[in-house]
Every structure is written in C-alpha cells, then in structure tokens.
SEVO-389707 format. One record per residue (C-alpha): residue number from 0; residue in one letter; x, y, z. Coordinates in nm, 4 decimals, always signed. Example, Ala and Ser with C-alpha at 12.3 -4.5 7.8 and 13.67 -1.06 7.14 Angstrom:
2
<site seq="0" type="a" east="+1.2300" north="-0.4500" up="+0.7800"/>
<site seq="1" type="s" east="+1.3670" north="-0.1060" up="+0.7140"/>
***
This chain:
235
<site seq="0" type="m" east="-2.9380" north="-7.1811" up="+4.7846"/>
<site seq="1" type="t" east="-2.9250" north="-6.9615" up="+4.4780"/>
<site seq="2" type="d" east="-2.8730" north="-7.0764" up="+4.1216"/>
<site seq="3" type="q" east="-2.5347" north="-7.0391" up="+3.9576"/>
<site seq="4" type="t" east="-2.5392" north="-6.8773" up="+3.6134"/>
<site seq="5" type="h" east="-2.2708" north="-6.8996" up="+3.3467"/>
<site seq="6" type="e" east="-2.2696" north="-6.7039" up="+3.0192"/>
<site seq="7" type="l" east="-2.2131" north="-6.9158" up="+2.7127"/>
<site seq="8" type="v" east="-2.1846" north="-6.8616" up="+2.3404"/>
<site seq="9" type="e" east="-2.5085" north="-6.8798" up="+2.1441"/>
<site seq="10" type="t" east="-2.4853" north="-6.9129" up="+1.7695"/>
<site seq="11" type="a" east="-2.6437" north="-6.6966" up="+1.5006"/>
<site seq="12" type="t" east="-2.9459" north="-6.8590" up="+1.3382"/>
<site seq="13" type="p" east="-3.0042" north="-6.8812" up="+0.9621"/>
<site seq="14" type="a" east="-3.1499" north="-6.5641" up="+0.8174"/>
<site seq="15" type="a" east="-3.5114" north="-6.5810" up="+0.7043"/>
<site seq="16" type="g" east="-3.5685" north="-6.5950" up="+0.3312"/>
<site seq="17" type="k" east="-3.2444" north="-6.7723" up="+0.2383"/>
<site seq="18" type="d" east="-3.2689" north="-7.0614" up="-0.0077"/>
<site seq="19" type="s" east="-3.1980" north="-7.4217" up="+0.0893"/>
<site seq="20" type="t" east="-2.8235" north="-7.3858" up="+0.0247"/>
<site seq="21" type="w" east="-2.7842" north="-7.1084" up="+0.2789"/>
<site seq="22" type="s" east="-3.0227" north="-7.2760" up="+0.5217"/>
<site seq="23" type="a" east="-2.8039" north="-7.5855" up="+0.5150"/>
<site seq="24" type="g" east="-2.4964" north="-7.3730" up="+0.5772"/>
<site seq="25" type="g" east="-2.6715" north="-7.1991" up="+0.8622"/>
<site seq="26" type="q" east="-2.7706" north="-7.5358" up="+1.0049"/>
<site seq="27" type="v" east="-2.4055" north="-7.6390" up="+1.0118"/>
<site seq="28" type="v" east="-2.3015" north="-7.3230" up="+1.1942"/>
<site seq="29" type="a" east="-2.5870" north="-7.3527" up="+1.4427"/>
<site seq="30" type="a" east="-2.5176" north="-7.7172" up="+1.5136"/>
<site seq="31" type="l" east="-2.1466" north="-7.6614" up="+1.5728"/>
<site seq="32" type="a" east="-2.2064" north="-7.3865" up="+1.8236"/>
<site seq="33" type="l" east="-2.4766" north="-7.5790" up="+2.0073"/>
<site seq="34" type="g" east="-2.2276" north="-7.8422" up="+2.1155"/>
<site seq="35" type="a" east="-1.9941" north="-7.5696" up="+2.2360"/>
<site seq="36" type="v" east="-2.2700" north="-7.4132" up="+2.4456"/>
<site seq="37" type="i" east="-2.3332" north="-7.7365" up="+2.6311"/>
<site seq="38" type="m" east="-1.9652" north="-7.8154" up="+2.6807"/>
<site seq="39" type="a" east="-1.8815" north="-7.4674" up="+2.8028"/>
<site seq="40" type="g" east="-2.1662" north="-7.4786" up="+3.0521"/>
<site seq="41" type="l" east="-2.0363" north="-7.8007" up="+3.1988"/>
<site seq="42" type="w" east="-1.6871" north="-7.6533" up="+3.2205"/>
<site seq="43" type="g" east="-1.8227" north="-7.3644" up="+3.4239"/>
<site seq="44" type="l" east="-1.9689" north="-7.6072" up="+3.6756"/>
<site seq="45" type="n" east="-1.6615" north="-7.8343" up="+3.6761"/>
<site seq="46" type="m" east="-1.8839" north="-8.1212" up="+3.5612"/>
<site seq="47" type="v" east="-1.6501" north="-8.2556" up="+3.2932"/>
<site seq="48" type="g" east="-1.3103" north="-8.4108" up="+3.3303"/>
<site seq="49" type="g" east="-0.9927" north="-8.3407" up="+3.1395"/>
<site seq="50" type="s" east="-0.7666" north="-8.0508" up="+3.2273"/>
<site seq="51" type="s" east="-0.6927" north="-8.0276" up="+3.5969"/>
<site seq="52" type="t" east="-0.5742" north="-7.7150" up="+3.7717"/>
<site seq="53" type="a" east="-0.5689" north="-7.8511" up="+4.1260"/>
<site seq="54" type="s" east="-0.1975" north="-7.7745" up="+4.1402"/>
<site seq="55" type="g" east="-0.2568" north="-7.4147" up="+4.0331"/>
<site seq="56" type="k" east="-0.0596" north="-7.4712" up="+3.7133"/>
<site seq="57" type="p" east="-0.1975" north="-7.3840" up="+3.3681"/>
<site seq="58" type="a" east="-0.4134" north="-7.6590" up="+3.2224"/>
<site seq="59" type="t" east="-0.2865" north="-7.8736" up="+2.9402"/>
<site seq="60" type="c" east="-0.5107" north="-7.9832" up="+2.6546"/>
<site seq="61" type="a" east="-0.7410" north="-8.2684" up="+2.7489"/>
<site seq="62" type="p" east="-0.6707" north="-8.5901" up="+2.5568"/>
<site seq="63" type="p" east="-0.8997" north="-8.6392" up="+2.2575"/>
<site seq="64" type="k" east="-1.1999" north="-8.8634" up="+2.3021"/>
<site seq="65" type="a" east="-1.3244" north="-9.1079" up="+2.0415"/>
<site seq="66" type="t" east="-1.5966" north="-8.8588" up="+1.9455"/>
<site seq="67" type="d" east="-1.3584" north="-8.5655" up="+1.8964"/>
<site seq="68" type="s" east="-1.2579" north="-8.4312" up="+1.5584"/>
<site seq="69" type="p" east="-0.9152" north="-8.5488" up="+1.4360"/>
<site seq="70" type="e" east="-0.8140" north="-8.1826" up="+1.4091"/>
<site seq="71" type="y" east="-0.8850" north="-8.1088" up="+1.7755"/>
<site seq="72" type="p" east="-0.5358" north="-8.1843" up="+1.9204"/>
<site seq="73" type="a" east="-0.3602" north="-7.9505" up="+1.6765"/>
<site seq="74" type="l" east="-0.6162" north="-7.6739" up="+1.7239"/>
<site seq="75" type="c" east="-0.5919" north="-7.6980" up="+2.1020"/>
<site seq="76" type="a" east="-0.2119" north="-7.7065" up="+2.0977"/>
<site seq="77" type="a" east="-0.1997" north="-7.3958" up="+1.8801"/>
<site seq="78" type="l" east="-0.4475" north="-7.2050" up="+2.0959"/>
<site seq="79" type="n" east="-0.3126" north="-7.3111" up="+2.4358"/>
<site seq="80" type="r" east="-0.0046" north="-7.0897" up="+2.4168"/>
<site seq="81" type="p" east="+0.1853" north="-6.9879" up="+2.7315"/>
<site seq="82" type="d" east="+0.1141" north="-6.6242" up="+2.6474"/>
<site seq="83" type="l" east="-0.2582" north="-6.6747" up="+2.5740"/>
<site seq="84" type="p" east="-0.3787" north="-6.5083" up="+2.8990"/>
<site seq="85" type="a" east="-0.1727" north="-6.1998" up="+2.8116"/>
<site seq="86" type="l" east="-0.3090" north="-6.1990" up="+2.4563"/>
<site seq="87" type="l" east="-0.6611" north="-6.2118" up="+2.5993"/>
<site seq="88" type="g" east="-0.5899" north="-5.9184" up="+2.8305"/>
<site seq="89" type="t" east="-0.5716" north="-6.1224" up="+3.1535"/>
<site seq="90" type="p" east="-0.1950" north="-6.1608" up="+3.2109"/>
<site seq="91" type="t" east="-0.2324" north="-6.2538" up="+3.5790"/>
<site seq="92" type="e" east="-0.4665" north="-6.5460" up="+3.5024"/>
<site seq="93" type="h" east="-0.3794" north="-6.8928" up="+3.3808"/>
<site seq="94" type="v" east="-0.5579" north="-7.1383" up="+3.1537"/>
<site seq="95" type="s" east="-0.8038" north="-7.3314" up="+3.3687"/>
<site seq="96" type="e" east="-0.9661" north="-7.5415" up="+3.0947"/>
<site seq="97" type="a" east="-0.8468" north="-7.6602" up="+2.7536"/>
<site seq="98" type="q" east="-1.0734" north="-7.9044" up="+2.5729"/>
<site seq="99" type="s" east="-1.2472" north="-7.9970" up="+2.2510"/>
<site seq="100" type="g" east="-1.5484" north="-7.7939" up="+2.1496"/>
<site seq="101" type="g" east="-1.7462" north="-8.1107" up="+2.0737"/>
<site seq="102" type="g" east="-1.7791" north="-8.4128" up="+1.8493"/>
<site seq="103" type="p" east="-1.9391" north="-8.4842" up="+1.5126"/>
<site seq="104" type="i" east="-2.2878" north="-8.3517" up="+1.4425"/>
<site seq="105" type="t" east="-2.5314" north="-8.5944" up="+1.2753"/>
<site seq="106" type="f" east="-2.8122" north="-8.4345" up="+1.0765"/>
<site seq="107" type="a" east="-3.1599" north="-8.5736" up="+1.0103"/>
<site seq="108" type="d" east="-3.0554" north="-8.7070" up="+0.6695"/>
<site seq="109" type="g" east="-2.7730" north="-8.9090" up="+0.8261"/>
<site seq="110" type="t" east="-2.4868" north="-8.6889" up="+0.7095"/>
<site seq="111" type="k" east="-2.2169" north="-8.6017" up="+0.9613"/>
<site seq="112" type="h" east="-2.0007" north="-8.2948" up="+1.0102"/>
<site seq="113" type="d" east="-1.6970" north="-8.2787" up="+1.2353"/>
<site seq="114" type="d" east="-1.6946" north="-8.0000" up="+1.4907"/>
<site seq="115" type="a" east="-1.3257" north="-7.9204" up="+1.4532"/>
<site seq="116" type="s" east="-1.2745" north="-7.6851" up="+1.7447"/>
<site seq="117" type="a" east="-1.0944" north="-7.6253" up="+2.0717"/>
<site seq="118" type="e" east="-1.2054" north="-7.4110" up="+2.3647"/>
<site seq="119" type="i" east="-0.9962" north="-7.2566" up="+2.6408"/>
<site seq="120" type="q" east="-1.0835" north="-7.0565" up="+2.9502"/>
<site seq="121" type="a" east="-0.8472" north="-6.8134" up="+3.1225"/>
<site seq="122" type="g" east="-1.0013" north="-6.6344" up="+3.4186"/>
<site seq="123" type="p" east="-1.3348" north="-6.4849" up="+3.3093"/>
<site seq="124" type="i" east="-1.2568" north="-6.5159" up="+2.9371"/>
<site seq="125" type="n" east="-1.3428" north="-6.8041" up="+2.7052"/>
<site seq="126" type="v" east="-1.2004" north="-6.8375" up="+2.3571"/>
<site seq="127" type="r" east="-1.2861" north="-7.0915" up="+2.0889"/>
<site seq="128" type="l" east="-1.0911" north="-7.1758" up="+1.7731"/>
<site seq="129" type="t" east="-1.2857" north="-7.3469" up="+1.4936"/>
<site seq="130" type="d" east="-1.1772" north="-7.4893" up="+1.1592"/>
<site seq="131" type="n" east="-1.4730" north="-7.4298" up="+0.9262"/>
<site seq="132" type="q" east="-1.3880" north="-7.7194" up="+0.6987"/>
<site seq="133" type="e" east="-1.7081" north="-7.7495" up="+0.4972"/>
<site seq="134" type="l" east="-1.8183" north="-7.3875" up="+0.4753"/>
<site seq="135" type="p" east="-1.6178" north="-7.1671" up="+0.2323"/>
<site seq="136" type="f" east="-1.5341" north="-6.8188" up="+0.3523"/>
<site seq="137" type="t" east="-1.7473" north="-6.6514" up="+0.0849"/>
<site seq="138" type="d" east="-2.0482" north="-6.8692" up="+0.1749"/>
<site seq="139" type="y" east="-1.9968" north="-6.7882" up="+0.5403"/>
<site seq="140" type="t" east="-1.9945" north="-6.4143" up="+0.4778"/>
<site seq="141" type="t" east="-2.3008" north="-6.4410" up="+0.2527"/>
<site seq="142" type="f" east="-2.4791" north="-6.6283" up="+0.5279"/>
<site seq="143" type="l" east="-2.3887" north="-6.3590" up="+0.7826"/>
<site seq="144" type="g" east="-2.4993" north="-6.0778" up="+0.5522"/>
<site seq="145" type="p" east="-2.5150" north="-5.7228" up="+0.6913"/>
<site seq="146" type="k" east="-2.4474" north="-5.8325" up="+1.0491"/>
<site seq="147" type="s" east="-2.0760" north="-5.8744" up="+0.9650"/>
<site seq="148" type="e" east="-1.8055" north="-5.6125" up="+0.9132"/>
<site seq="149" type="s" east="-1.5208" north="-5.6657" up="+0.6667"/>
<site seq="150" type="t" east="-1.1605" north="-5.6506" up="+0.7830"/>
<site seq="151" type="s" east="-0.8363" north="-5.8412" up="+0.7225"/>
<site seq="152" type="v" east="-0.5760" north="-6.0399" up="+0.9154"/>
<site seq="153" type="l" east="-0.2226" north="-6.0727" up="+0.7783"/>
<site seq="154" type="g" east="-0.3499" north="-5.9962" up="+0.4287"/>
<site seq="155" type="h" east="-0.6314" north="-6.2534" up="+0.4468"/>
<site seq="156" type="p" east="-0.9957" north="-6.1457" up="+0.4052"/>
<site seq="157" type="a" east="-1.1821" north="-6.1504" up="+0.7364"/>
<site seq="158" type="v" east="-1.5071" north="-6.0426" up="+0.8970"/>
<site seq="159" type="t" east="-1.6150" north="-5.9709" up="+1.2510"/>
<site seq="160" type="y" east="-1.9642" north="-6.0135" up="+1.3915"/>
<site seq="161" type="s" east="-2.1422" north="-6.0349" up="+1.7248"/>
<site seq="162" type="d" east="-2.4120" north="-6.2490" up="+1.8743"/>
<site seq="163" type="h" east="-2.5578" north="-6.2949" up="+2.2197"/>
<site seq="164" type="t" east="-2.4568" north="-6.5543" up="+2.4714"/>
<site seq="165" type="t" east="-2.7086" north="-6.7550" up="+2.6661"/>
<site seq="166" type="a" east="-2.6892" north="-6.7521" up="+3.0447"/>
<site seq="167" type="i" east="-2.7622" north="-7.0988" up="+3.1793"/>
<site seq="168" type="g" east="-2.8556" north="-7.1281" up="+3.5464"/>
<site seq="169" type="f" east="-2.8143" north="-7.4615" up="+3.7237"/>
<site seq="170" type="s" east="-3.0005" north="-7.5187" up="+4.0494"/>
<site seq="171" type="l" east="-2.7784" north="-7.6675" up="+4.3164"/>
<site seq="172" type="n" east="-3.0867" north="-7.8135" up="+4.4836"/>
<site seq="173" type="g" east="-3.2931" north="-7.9642" up="+4.2063"/>
<site seq="174" type="g" east="-3.0358" north="-7.9988" up="+3.9296"/>
<site seq="175" type="h" east="-3.2626" north="-7.8329" up="+3.6710"/>
<site seq="176" type="a" east="-3.1384" north="-7.5717" up="+3.4259"/>
<site seq="177" type="t" east="-3.2866" north="-7.2405" up="+3.3183"/>
<site seq="178" type="t" east="-3.1807" north="-7.0099" up="+3.0370"/>
<site seq="179" type="s" east="-3.1917" north="-6.6345" up="+2.9905"/>
<site seq="180" type="p" east="-3.0281" north="-6.3764" up="+2.7615"/>
<site seq="181" type="g" east="-2.6590" north="-6.3301" up="+2.8321"/>
<site seq="182" type="g" east="-2.3833" north="-6.0994" up="+2.7171"/>
<site seq="183" type="i" east="-2.2064" north="-6.0509" up="+2.3855"/>
<site seq="184" type="a" east="-1.9776" north="-6.2890" up="+2.1984"/>
<site seq="185" type="r" east="-1.7401" north="-6.1470" up="+1.9394"/>
<site seq="186" type="h" east="-1.6348" north="-6.3522" up="+1.6368"/>
<site seq="187" type="l" east="-1.3487" north="-6.3127" up="+1.3904"/>
<site seq="188" type="v" east="-1.3711" north="-6.5276" up="+1.0757"/>
<site seq="189" type="v" east="-1.0527" north="-6.5320" up="+0.8651"/>
<site seq="190" type="a" east="-1.0089" north="-6.6892" up="+0.5215"/>
<site seq="191" type="k" east="-0.7395" north="-6.9552" up="+0.5049"/>
<site seq="192" type="g" east="-0.6130" north="-6.8139" up="+0.1752"/>
<site seq="193" type="t" east="-0.5486" north="-6.4574" up="+0.0682"/>
<site seq="194" type="q" east="-0.8227" north="-6.4894" up="-0.1926"/>
<site seq="195" type="g" east="-1.0746" north="-6.6822" up="+0.0157"/>
<site seq="196" type="g" east="-1.1139" north="-7.0591" up="+0.0449"/>
<site seq="197" type="g" east="-1.2052" north="-7.2136" up="+0.3796"/>
<site seq="198" type="s" east="-1.1827" north="-7.0266" up="+0.7073"/>
<site seq="199" type="f" east="-1.0796" north="-7.0305" up="+1.0699"/>
<site seq="200" type="e" east="-1.2940" north="-6.8656" up="+1.3347"/>
<site seq="201" type="l" east="-1.1993" north="-6.7231" up="+1.6728"/>
<site seq="202" type="t" east="-1.4762" north="-6.6484" up="+1.9210"/>
<site seq="203" type="i" east="-1.4349" north="-6.4699" up="+2.2524"/>
<site seq="204" type="w" east="-1.6887" north="-6.4262" up="+2.5323"/>
<site seq="205" type="r" east="-1.6778" north="-6.3510" up="+2.9016"/>
<site seq="206" type="q" east="-1.8233" north="-6.5030" up="+3.2166"/>
<site seq="207" type="d" east="-1.8639" north="-6.1583" up="+3.3739"/>
<site seq="208" type="d" east="-2.0518" north="-5.8456" up="+3.2640"/>
<site seq="209" type="q" east="-1.7711" north="-5.6874" up="+3.0638"/>
<site seq="210" type="t" east="-1.7679" north="-5.6564" up="+2.6850"/>
<site seq="211" type="p" east="-1.5256" north="-5.8833" up="+2.4939"/>
<site seq="212" type="d" east="-1.2205" north="-5.7059" up="+2.3580"/>
<site seq="213" type="d" east="-1.1785" north="-5.7027" up="+1.9786"/>
<site seq="214" type="a" east="-0.8089" north="-5.6238" up="+2.0223"/>
<site seq="215" type="a" east="-0.7695" north="-5.9559" up="+2.2039"/>
<site seq="216" type="l" east="-0.9268" north="-6.1366" up="+1.9073"/>
<site seq="217" type="f" east="-0.6816" north="-5.9819" up="+1.6623"/>
<site seq="218" type="r" east="-0.3771" north="-6.0284" up="+1.8888"/>
<site seq="219" type="t" east="-0.4607" north="-6.3959" up="+1.9202"/>
<site seq="220" type="a" east="-0.5386" north="-6.4421" up="+1.5502"/>
<site seq="221" type="v" east="-0.2108" north="-6.2915" up="+1.4299"/>
<site seq="222" type="l" east="-0.0040" north="-6.5332" up="+1.6382"/>
<site seq="223" type="v" east="-0.2197" north="-6.8477" up="+1.6321"/>
<site seq="224" type="l" east="-0.3594" north="-6.8724" up="+1.2781"/>
<site seq="225" type="p" east="-0.0279" north="-6.8897" up="+1.0843"/>
<site seq="226" type="s" east="+0.0666" north="-7.2001" up="+1.2865"/>
<site seq="227" type="l" east="-0.2412" north="-7.3955" up="+1.1764"/>
<site seq="228" type="q" east="-0.2486" north="-7.6582" up="+0.9035"/>
<site seq="229" type="g" east="-0.4378" north="-7.5150" up="+0.6071"/>
<site seq="230" type="w" east="-0.3302" north="-7.1544" up="+0.6640"/>
<site seq="231" type="g" east="-0.2303" north="-7.0005" up="+0.3318"/>
<site seq="232" type="t" east="-0.4383" north="-7.2442" up="+0.1264"/>
<site seq="233" type="g" east="-0.7391" north="-7.1618" up="-0.0887"/>
<site seq="234" type="s" east="-0.7930" north="-6.9390" up="-0.3882"/>
***
C-alpha cells in the first residue's frame, strides 16, 4: 500500500537579523499558519468532522468549536459563496470542506492570539481567509521585506508573496507521517483601510501539481473583502 500525500500551506519564517519586534510578529504569522497546515492535512484524509458532502451538495460551514475564534463564522460565511468555485477557476467543482483554520495560539510567555481564519476546499484548490487582527499592514509588509510585491485591491494597499507548501504523506499501514517539499502557495495581503491599518489575507494553494492562479486571488478578494467587518477601517 502506498502513502497518500497532500500538499499543504507552509508559512514564511521570520527573516534573520530582525529585531525582537519583528521576530515576535514573525512568530505570530508562523504560529497561525502551523495550525492551518495540520487542519488542512486532516481534511485531505477526511479525518475531521464538520462539513459533509455525502449527498454531493456543496458543504456548508462547520459549526464553530469552543476553541475557534469568534470571527470564524463570519469569515467562513463570507468566503463560502455559491460562486466561489467559479472565482477559483473550477466552476464544475463544489465546496467539499468549509471549516475554521484553527484555534487560539498560546505562546511560551502565556499570551494568546486568536487564529481568525476560515479554510475552504473546492476540487483541487484550497483557499484560506485570515483576519490579521494584531499585525498592522505596514508591520506585515516590513516583515515580508523584498519577498513581497506591492499592488492594490479596490484602492487599498496590498502585497502578494509566495511560499512553499509542505507535502505530508500518511502511511495507510503504519499511520506515521512524512514530510517533503511541496508546491507553491500564493498570498494576497490587503490593508483594511485605504491608508493601512490592519489587514486581511487570502491564500490559495493546490492539491495537484499546477501553479495557483493569481487572478483567482484577486477575483475572490474583490467580492469577499468588502463584505467583512473591519473593511474600510484604519488610517
């Protein structure tokens, strides 16, 4: 029996040489994505409950758990649009999973940070929507440095960047997991306000060997972001 491998999002790590402020910011970003990696891997193996597609109908958002961020239901509802598969470039697919991206992260010093995110899968494409509540847009872009490219969405400052996914292989015999380099994940970070402030982030990656489509990121952002609480705030 061969292993099954699923490609998952792997976060960017803090850049070397940053001071403690940026390292802390990088730690937040890394921690948030780590939970998403684990959750997405379990989705791929149908090892978590929630949205059911046994009937062949599009999945609805899984009910929030006690550990989920309070913002999760609204984020998932905004992302889980009837036209999402078409926006992602897979109009013949339907949403097979719609869940939270994870619960609060507790750091070594005891502080907690909510992972305010929702993740959806439609065919081979995964998309995650995150509310970066405690990381201002300007700090985020400073943290990313030269790996990001400036752009805009509906007049709001934005950046795009890429990182690699991690392919996680689960043995059907022994139950152990192995990891290896995966494909590319594309990210679009958009300021909540026209002059900056906090940010929302859309991330897209694929379970096959194809490259994620930037056009799908922007199509989704233009329709989803204006419906979110906090859009248009910041200075």
